Structures are given as structure tokens and as C-alpha cells.
N, C-alpha and C positions, 0 to 999 in steps of 0.2 A: 631448539630441543627442549622438552620438558623433563624435568628431573624425576627419577623414580619415586622419590618422596612425595612430590606433588601429584603424581599419577595414583599413588596410594589413597589421596584424600579426595579425588575427583572420581566419583563412580561411574560416570559416562564415558570420560577418556580412559578410565581403568579397564572398562568393558571392551572398548575398541582394541585398546593395547593388547590385552589378552588374546583377543581373536588374532590379531596380527602376528603376536608372537607364536601363537599355536600353528598357523599356517606355516609361518617359517620353519618352526622345528619340524613339521610333518613333510614339507616338501624339499627341505635343503639340510637343516641341522641334523637330522636323525638317518641320514643315508649311510651306507656301509663306508663309502670311501671318505665321508666326512668324519666319521670316528676314527678311522685310520689316519686321516691326515691330522686329526687333533693330537694324537699321540706322537706324530712327528713334530709338529708345531704346536706345543701347547697353548701358547698366547699368540696374540697379533704381534707383538714384538719379536717373538722368535722367528715369525716368517720373514723379517728383513735382516736377519743374520745370526740368529741363534737357533739352537735345535739341532736338526740333522743337517749337517753342513754339506753332505754329498748331494741330497737331493736340492738344496737351496742353491747351490753352485750350479747345478745343471738347469735349474729353471732360469737363473740370472743371466746364464751364457746364452740361452735360447731367446731370452727376452732381448737381450743386447743386439742379437743379430736380426731379430725381427724389426727392430727400431719401432716399437709401438708407443703410444702416447700414455702419459702417467695416468690419467683417468682410467685407462683400460688395463692397469696393472692387476687389480685384484681378480677381475673376470679371467684373465689369461692364466693366472696363478691356479684358480678353481679348475679350469679344463686341463691344465698340466697334471694336477694331483688326481684328477679322475683317470687320465690315461695312464699314469703310474700305477694306479690301483689295479687296473686291468692285468698287470704283468705278474701280479701275485699269484701264488699256488691257490688252487681251490679251497684247500683245507683252511689257509689263512683268511680268504674272503669269507667263508662260513663263520669264521669266529668273529670277524667284525661285524657280520650280520647280525649275530646274537646280541653282542654289545649294543647295537643300535636299538634293538627292542627293549633291551634293558634301560636305555638312556631314555626312551619314551616315558615309561613309567616313573622314571626319578623326575623327569622335567614336570609331569602331571602334578606330582606331590609338592615339587618346590614351588612351583607357580601358584598352587592353591593355597600355601602357606604364606605366600610372599605378598599377594595382592587381595585386597577385600573383594568379596563378591559385589558386583555393581548392582544396584538395585534402586527402583523407585518407590519401593514400599518402605512402611515404617521399620525401624531397626529390629523390632522384635519378630517381625514377620520375615525379614531379610536373613535373620540366623537360622531359619529352617532350610536354606538352600545354600549350598557351597559349590565352589567351583569344581571340586573333585567329584561330587555326587553327580553334576551335570555332565562331566566328561566321561563318566563311567555308566550313565544311564542315558538312554536316547527317549525314553518315554516320557519324561518329565522335565520341561524345560526349566531354565532358572527364573528367577523373579523378575528380572529385567525383561526377559523375552516374553514372559506371560503378559506383563502390562502392554506392551508394544504390540503384540500379536492380537491381544483382547480389542486394542483400538480399532486396528484394521479390520478384524472380523466383523465388529459391531458396526463400524463407520462405513465400511466399504459398500454394502448394499445401499445404505441411505445415500450416501453421495451419487453413487450411480443412478439410482432413482431419481433423485433431485436433479441431476445434470440432463437426463432425458426428458424430464418434465418440463423444464423451462428452456431447455435448448441451448444452454451455454456451459462454459466451465463452472466447476464448483471447487472451491478450496476451503479446507477447514484448518485452522491454526490454533494449536494448543501451546499456551505460554505458562510457564509455571517455575516456582523455585526448585532448585536442586536440593533433595532432601538432606544429603550429607554436606552441602555446601553454603548452607543458609540463604544469602542473598543472590547467589548465582542463578541465573535465568536459563532455562532450557526451552527451546522451541521445536515443535513437532509439526509438520506441514503435511496434509493429506491432500491429494488433488485427483480429480477425475474430470474427463472430458477432453475432447479434442477440437471443439469449435472455437475458431480464433476470431469471431465476429466481435466488434466492439460492444460493449455493454453501457447501456444508456445510463447516465448518471441519475436521471429520475426514473429508474427502473420501477419503483414502487407505483408510478403513475402510468408509464407506458406499458409495464409488464401485465397489468390487469389481473385476469384469474390466475394467471402462472405465478405471480408474485405472492398473492394470497395462499395458494397452495403451497408454495414453497415455505412460507413462515408457519402455516398451519402443521405441515409434516414435521418440520424441526421442532415446534412446540411439542407435538404429540410425542415425537420420539424422546425428547428430553424427559417428559412427563413419566413415560413408560419405563425408562431407564431408572429413574430415580425410585419409582415405586417398587420396581422389581429388585434392586439392589438392596433397598432399605424397606423391607415390607412392614416392619413394625411400626405403628403411629408414634410411639414414644421415641424411637430412633429417629424417625423423620424429623421430629421437633428439634432434636439435638443437632442435626446437620443441616437445618434450614438456616438461611441467612437472617441476621437480626432484622426484626420489623417486617419480615415477609411470612405470610401465612402459608398454610399447607395447600398445594394445588390438587384438590379432590374433584374438580370438574374439568370442563374443556378447557383450552387455552384461552386465558383471560382476554388476550389483545383481539379475539374474535367477538367478544361481546361486550367488553367494559371500557375499552379505550380505542374506539375505531378512528382512522385516520380522518374521517370525515363524519359530519352529523347531518342528516338529512332535515332535522327538526319536526315539527308537527306537520303530519301530512295535510294535504288540501282538504277541508271540510270537515276537519277532526278537532274536537274540543279539546284544549290543553288539560282539562280536568280528567280526561279519560285515560290518560297516560299512565301506563303501570310502570311502578318502580320496584325493584327487588331489593331486599334487605337482607344482607347476610350477617348474622349475629354468631359470634364466637364466644363460648363461655370461657375458653382458656385461650390466651392468644398473647404474642409478645407484644401487642399494642396497649397493653395494660387495660384491657377491658372496653375499649373504644370500639363503637360500631363502625364496620366499613360500609359506606353507602355506595352501590354500584348501579349506574343507569344501564338498564338492559333495553330500553325502548319498549317495543311490542313483542318482544320474545316470548314464546309460551314455553315454560318449562317445568315440570312437575318437580316438586320439592323432594320427592323420594328418589330422583336421579342424582341428586347432589349429596346423597348419603353413602358412604363407603363403609366396608367391613374391615376390622382390623384383623391381622393374623390370628388372633384368639377367639374370633367369632363375636366379639362384642361391637356394638354401634359406637362409632366414633363421636367425639365430643361436639362436633360441628353441627349446628341446626339451621334450617332455612325457614324463614318466614315471608310470605307473600303479603305485601302491603299496597294499598292505594293512597297516593298523595295527591292533592289538587295541583300541585306544581312539580315538575320535573327537576331532579336534583342536578346541580352542574356536573359538568364531566370532570373526570380526574385531570384531564389536561385541558384547560380552557382553550377554545378556539372560536374564532369567528364564524358564525353559521352563514354560508352561502345563500343567496337569494333563491326561492324556489324556480323562477324563472331560468337562472343559470343551471340548476341541477337538472332540469329537464333536457338540456342539451349536452350533457355528459354522456360518455360512453357507458352503456350498461354494464361492461365488463368491470369498471372502475368502482361499482358499488360495493361497500363492505359485504362480506360474506357472513350472514347470521345463521343460528342455529336452525331456524325454520326453512331457510334456504337449503341447508345441507341436508334436510330430509329427502329433498327432491332430486339430489344428485343421482346421475345414472349409475348404478352399481357396478357397471363396466369399468368406470374410471376409479374404482377403489381397489386396493390390493385384495388378492384372492383370500377368502376367508374371513374378510372384514365385513362390518356392516356400515351403513350410512352413521355419520356422526362420529366416525373414528378418526377423521382427518387425515389418512394416509393415502394420497391419491396415487393413481398408477397411470399417470398421463403420458402420453407420447408428443412427439414433436408436432404433430398435425391434429392435435385434439383442440388447439385453440390458435388464434391468428398469431403469427410471429409478431413479438413486441418490437422487433428491431426494424421492421419494414416501416416506410414512411406511410404516415397516415394513422399509426396506431399509437398515438400520443395525445395528451390532452388537447382539446380543440380550444382556441382563445375565447374567452367569454363573450357572449354576444353583446352587441351595443344595444342599449334601451331604445326603444322606438321613438320616444320623444327628446332624444339627445341630439345636439347639433355637433357635427364634425368640427374638430378644431381647425381654425384657419392659422396658418403660419404667416407670421409677419413678412413683408416684403424683404426686409434686410436677411431675414433667416433662409428665405428661398434663394436670394442671391449667393449666400455663403454656401448653401448645399450645391449649387451650380458650380462653384468654384472647386468643390471636391469631385466632380465628375469628369473622369478621364476623357470624355468626349469633347469636352470644351477646352482641353489643354492643347496648347500649340505644340509643335514638334520638339522644339527645345525643351520646354518645361516637362514634357513626357519623358525625355531622356534623364531630367534631373529626378523625377519621380522614380524611375526605374533604378537609378544608382542608389538613392537614399532608402529605397524599399528593400534593398539587400540586406540591410543591417537589421538584426533582431536583438534591440536592446530595451524591450520593455514597452509598457503601455504609455508611459509619459513621452518616450521617444516618438512613437506613433502620433501622439498628441502634437507634438513639435512639427512633424512633416505636415499635418493637417493644416496647422495654424499658418506654415509657411505658404501654403497653397492658397489661403485666404488673403494672405497679405499682398502676395504676388497678383492674386486676381483683381484686387482692388485697383492695382496699377495697370490692369488690362494685359497682364502678362507680357509687358514690354521686355524685349531681349536685350536692348543696350540701354546704358543709363550711367550715371556718375557712380565711381566705385566706392567703397568704404575707406575709411582712412587706414592708410598702410602703415603708420608709424608703429613701431614695435609689434608689426605683424610677424607671427612664427614663420620662419623660414620655410618650413614644409608647405604653408599656405601659399606663400609666393611663388615657389616652385611649381606648385599644383596649378596655379593660374598661368603662369607662363607656358605650361605644356598643354594649354587648352583643356583644363579640367579632365585631367587624365583619370579614366574611370577605373583604377586599380587602387587597391588599399595602400595608402602612403605609408611609409615606415616612418615611424617617429623619432627612433633612436632613443635618446634619454627621455624617459617618460617625465621625470620631475622637472626637467629643464623646459620641455614642451608645455607642461602644465602652466609653469610660472609664466612662460611668454604668452601663453593663450589668454590668461587672466589679465595682464597688462593691455593686451589689444582689446579685450572685452570691456574693460572699464573705461578706455578713452572713447568708446562709442556711447557711453551713458549720458543722460541728460544732467544738468548742472544741479538740478533739483534733488538728485539722489545724493550728492555730496560725497562720492566715493573717491574723488581725486585721482591719483595715479599710484595707488597702492599696489601690493603683490598679495596674492592669493584670493579666496573667495569672496564675492561681494556680500555683505551682511544683509539679511532678509529685513532688517528694520528700515533699509533704504529704499523699501519698495514704495514710490509715491509717483503716481501718474499725474502729471500737470500737461500732458500734451507736448512736452518738449523733446521730440523723437527726429529731429532734423539730421542729426549725424547718423542714425540708423536706417532711417526710411528711404533706402535707395532701391529703385526697381532694376530689373535686369538681372543678368548673371553675375555681375560685379558686386551684388548686395550681399543679402544675409545667406545667400546660398553657400557662399565660402565658410560663413561661420558655422552653419548647421553641418556641413561636410567634414569640417575639422572636428567638431564635437563627436561625430559618428567614428572617426579615427581614433580618437582618444578613448571613447567608451569601448571599442573593440579590443584595444590593447591593454586595458586595465580591468577586463571582465573576471580575470581570476585573482585579482588582487584587492582584497576587502578594503584596506584603507584607501587606496588610490580610487577605488569604486565609489566610496562615500563621497569624496570630493567631486567626483564626476557628476553624481547625482544633484549636487549642490548646483552645479553649473547648469544641469538639465532644468531644475525648477527656475532658475533665474532666466533662462532664455525663454522658457515657456511663458512666464510672466511679461516679459517684454513682447513677445509676439502677440501675447493677448490684448496688450495695450495698443500695439500698432494697428490691430483690427478694428479698434474703435475710431481710428482717424478716418475721416472723410477726405479722401485725397481725389483730386482731378488728375486723370491720367494725361 
């Protein structure tokens, strides 16, 4: 429960608390029978023994005969009081009805004076609105609701259009500090769309035109909102981020920082590349020139000028220069070879201004003209980016390249990992170990075990590992013919200690680990080829070690400290198996 004093200081909770209290008053607290019952039982304590003894005794007698539960006591009392109220005279009922109306007005005033108006606006703005004026007037919502409703009204159509355009869900998250609580953070999430298809991680590549239109529409919307809310250029400078100039032209990501650069076109001289220079007389970058590479985009300087609200020209001027060498991109990237770019999907090319002039006007929002960057695309206007084939093709292999030849040993190891080459007993082993989801290193251990067993020709029988100090769970598991159920470990600490002792006895003498307890130090990793104690073929070999490691990891997956110790064991076993794979054994 949150104390009232805390509620007063937290505007968001106070706002919700006010509405909850208001609903309670209107639906329960201000009914006629509640006012009458309040005069009988002035406080909650009087309900259980004080106040009107006659009504109280009647209710308790009825409650005891019904044999109800304690949790239903308050609800039963409310029903009892309502029934008793019906027995009153009509004149008495009317009197209590008038008192209920008076109580509503009193409650409004008391609530308005007790709790501060919840708001997301500055304090001087919030003082213009009070809870009392909101309750008495339905035409003007309070400040908090004004802000929230404005977000939905402005962003709803945008999100709906973007969802239809790209064919998937759209979520917009607003995160910001609570004005009245300093560092407290509020989160507002707006969601649009019902498509539950998975979204590609590389949507910027596979999405093609839809991705570019999505970014363009979002950038255009943000720019239009900024200029609409803050029309005066001098005010725009105040609200701009430090070091960020005013956005007086199209979204910059379409022309200045493309995700790829096609370089100089075939047959074109580098000296003919045009470079646009934007010079700002007054800028937060202390007079430095901002060089923007626009490739061969044709843009009139007059289009970059904007009029302020007073009709004067803005301070921004644009000069068109010709440079012998193109300026480097703001984000250096390696230029792909022309031969590779010729094989890319056309839909993946960056949309330039000259391309925007040729867009079908049908795809644009009604009333808009080309170069406004607000598309009105449907699901079928472009290929579905989530279908197979609408992703970047692999780069073509140069014609003079020679295919890489795998070594014979590498081909053999790959054959050991092929299920078609496994005998029946080892396929059962892989099926059992494959049920555990313990991370990438665990998967590497399973693969390394396949290679080790494959080097022995997948022999089923062979000499077992040393059984001294073997955990009792492992011995019982082997006696039960490798029962493929999760073996309970009991005391995890005791099992870990027994497992480490068993594992250390298998190590070669060159590691110098002895018969200690606990993890084996990494400093002891020294491969001198002395793996006779561990290199055992068949089911009685390392299969039991790897299986017991799986039980251990499954049981400590939610214990941070124990999980770290298990990870040490994983690293040590993986290193040992990699050493075993280098041994050339004769089956």
C-alpha cells in the first residue's frame, strides 16, 4: 500500500488514485443507503461492536447462522445494510438521498484541495488547471489528459500508416523523467498492428523499400512537428540539441549518410563529382563548415532556404561547389566492389532526391506532392520482406577465384558430425544429450564428443573410465543401463565436490592437479599427449562424464554462484576433448 503522503508527491500515481477514488465515490460511497449506514456506523470500528447495537446484533446473528467465511464478512454486511435501508419510510429515504448529493460536492472540494493536480507540464502551466475545474467542466480536460490525448491523436495515424506500409507491428516507446519526481522515469508505449509474423533482425537489408519509406516517414513527421510547434527560428535554436543544426531541408539520412555508397559510377571521372557545402553563419559548432557528400544529387539552393515566422530570410545559406575529390562520408565505410553492387537487389539502393521525384503520386498521402517523404503504401505495393528470397544474396565469387579445398582431416571430422554416419547406440547418446539446452559451449562439447568417438570408429564396448571416487549418481546411472531420465543429484555441493575429484583422477600427470578438491586451474592446461586415462572408447568412456555434466548444469541453471563453477568445468572438459581430437588412434 502507498501512503497518502507519497501519493501527493507522485503525479502519475496521484492521477490514477484520484480517478479510482472518484469511481468509488460515485458507485458506492455516495449512494443513499451508504449515507444512512454511515450515520449508524460512523467508523469501521463501530461496525464491529459500536454504534447502533440493535442493527449490529441483527447482522451478527444472521451471519453466524449462515456460517460464512471471514473474507465475505464485509460484502455480507453491505447487502444487509442495503436490505435494511429498503425498510425505511419514503420520506426518510428522500432525506438520505439529498444528503448523498451534498456529500458528492463536499467530496469534490476535499479531493481537489487534498491532492495536487497530476500533470506532465511545467509547474507554471499546471497551475492553470485544477481538479475541481476538471470535475465541474467537461469541455476542457486537465493538463495530464491533454498531454496523453495529444500523443495518441498525433501518433495514432502515423503508427497506423506505418504498420500498413511495412506490414508488421509498430510500437513507439516514450521514456522520460517525471517532472515532479526528479529522476523517476515514466514509460508510455503506443502500439499498432495485429501481424504476428517474426521480424527480420536485418530488416534494414531485407525490408528494402519498405524500410526506407518507414524511416523517411518518421523523419518527415518529426521535422514537421518540430517546425509546427516551434515556428520561430530563434526558438528553434533554443530547443535544438547542442551541436545539432536546424533541419531546414529533407531528412538528412536520405542524402548525407546513406547505409551504402556506390562510389563513382562506371566510366565517370572522379573530378566530375559534385559536392554540396552547407555554410551556417550562426551555428553551435563555432563557425565550422559542415561538409556533406551528396554525390550527384541535383538540388536548387533556393529549396534549402526557409522563411521565418516574421517573413525574414533565415541565416542559413547554401553554396554549390565543385571539388576534384569527393569529401569522405560522415561515417567511414568500406566501399563494395562494383561487381558486387551489380548483383544486389534494386530495392536495396538508397533512395535519393532525384529518385523521389519519380515516385508514383498514388503512393503518397493525399494532398502531398513528391519529395514530402510521407508514403501511403499498402501491403501489396512492395514484395513481402519476410518471404524467403527477399534478403541480401551472398556476394558472388570472383571468376578467377579457386574454391577452398578442405583438408582430409577436416572432412573426416565433418563426417563424424553427420547423423547418417552414427551407429544406433551413438544416435541414442546424441538424442539424450541434445535434450539439454545449456549454451553454445555445451553444444561444442557434444560435437567434440562425436569427433572423439568417431576417431575410435564408434566402438560400443571398451574399457571403462576409472571408477574411484566416481559420484554415486553416475555409478547408479551406468548400472541402470544409462537410464535416459534426468538423474536427481540431491545435495548439489556434495555432487560438485565428488565430480571434481573424479575428473581430476582422469587428468594426465603433466597437468599436476593431484587429487585436490574443486575446479582445476586453467594454468594447468598443458597438452603433452598423455591422455591414456581418458581416451576410452565405447559407452563406458567420456559419455558418462558429459552426461553427468549435463545433470549438474540443469540443476544449477538458476543459481548464479553454482553456475559459474559449472562453467569452469565446461571450459576444462571442452579443452580436454579438443586435445583428444588431436590424437591419432587406431580403432
